[in-house]
C-alpha positions as CSV (number, residue, x, y, z in Angstrom):
1,X,14.5,-13.8,-0.4
2,X,14.4,-10.9,2.0
3,X,13.1,-8.6,-1.0
4,X,10.0,-11.3,-1.4
5,X,8.9,-11.2,2.3
6,X,9.1,-7.4,2.7
7,X,7.2,-7.1,-0.6
8,X,4.6,-9.5,0.6
9,X,4.2,-7.4,4.0
10,X,4.2,-4.6,1.7
11,X,1.1,-5.9,0.0
12,X,-0.2,-6.9,3.3
13,X,-0.1,-3.3,4.5
14,X,-1.7,-1.9,1.4
15,X,-4.6,-4.1,1.1
16,X,-5.5,-3.7,4.6
17,X,-5.4,0.3,4.7
18,X,-7.5,0.2,1.0
19,X,-10.3,-2.5,2.8
20,X,-10.6,-1.2,6.2
21,X,-12.9,0.9,5.3
22,X,-15.5,-2.2,4.3
23,X,-14.5,-4.4,6.9
24,X,-16.9,-5.6,9.6
25,X,-15.5,-4.9,13.7
26,X,-14.9,-8.4,14.0
27,X,-13.6,-11.1,11.1
28,X,-13.7,-14.9,11.0
29,X,-10.0,-15.8,12.1
30,X,-9.7,-18.4,14.2
31,X,-11.3,-21.2,11.9
32,X,-9.6,-24.2,14.3
33,X,-12.5,-23.3,16.9
34,X,-16.5,-24.3,16.4
35,X,-18.4,-22.5,14.2
36,X,-20.2,-19.6,15.6
37,X,-19.0,-16.5,17.6
38,X,-15.8,-18.3,18.5
39,X,-14.2,-18.1,15.3
40,X,-14.4,-14.0,15.7
41,X,-11.9,-11.9,16.9
42,X,-11.1,-8.0,16.0
43,X,-10.5,-6.9,12.6
44,X,-6.8,-5.8,13.7
45,X,-5.7,-9.0,14.6
46,X,-5.8,-10.2,11.2
47,X,-2.1,-8.8,11.4
48,X,-1.2,-11.8,13.4
49,X,-0.7,-14.0,9.6
50,X,1.9,-11.3,9.0
51,X,3.8,-11.3,12.1
52,X,4.0,-15.2,12.1
53,X,5.0,-15.5,8.4
54,X,7.9,-13.1,9.8
55,X,9.1,-15.1,12.5
56,X,9.1,-18.2,10.5
57,X,11.0,-16.9,8.2
58,X,13.5,-15.5,10.5
59,X,13.5,-19.0,12.3
60,X,14.1,-20.8,9.3
61,X,16.9,-18.6,8.2
62,X,18.6,-18.5,11.5
63,X,18.5,-22.5,11.4
64,X,20.0,-22.5,7.9
65,X,23.1,-20.1,9.0
66,X,23.4,-21.7,12.2
67,X,23.7,-25.2,11.2
68,X,23.2,-25.8,7.5
69,X,24.6,-23.2,6.0
70,X,27.2,-25.3,3.4
71,X,24.8,-28.0,2.2
72,X,23.2,-27.0,-0.9
73,X,20.4,-29.4,-0.9
74,X,19.1,-28.3,2.8
75,X,19.5,-24.7,1.5
76,X,17.2,-25.5,-1.2
77,X,14.7,-27.1,1.2
78,X,15.0,-24.0,3.1
79,X,14.7,-21.2,0.5
80,X,11.4,-23.3,-1.0
81,X,10.0,-23.6,2.4
82,X,10.5,-19.7,3.0
83,X,9.0,-19.4,-0.3
84,X,5.8,-21.5,0.2
85,X,5.4,-19.9,3.8
86,X,5.7,-16.2,2.1
87,X,3.2,-17.1,-0.7
88,X,0.5,-19.0,1.7
89,X,0.4,-16.6,4.4
90,X,-0.2,-13.7,1.8
91,X,-2.6,-15.5,0.0
92,X,-4.4,-16.5,3.4
93,X,-4.4,-13.3,4.5
94,X,-5.9,-11.5,1.4
95,X,-8.5,-14.0,0.7
96,X,-9.6,-13.5,4.2
97,X,-9.5,-9.5,4.0
98,X,-11.6,-10.0,0.2
99,X,-13.8,-12.5,1.8
100,X,-15.3,-10.3,4.6
101,X,-14.9,-6.8,2.9
């Protein structure tokens, strides 16, 4: 699973590097805000997504190893939760990059 996390990080970095030249200086990132300028953020703040993804993965792994390391059912739950987190954060990152550039 760690290989998947690292490859997702690498994919996000590569896509950002390739699309950086066509990206506007500000991108819509804060979708919970009212429509308009309050949603905009500097383009480098898109890296909040991979940072949160990595933090959530580390927290999930820590909780599993600390409390549930011997339970197979909970191991599968954490495995699929981490898989969902990695896939969803990566797809959201890619979607935002391709929409704005």
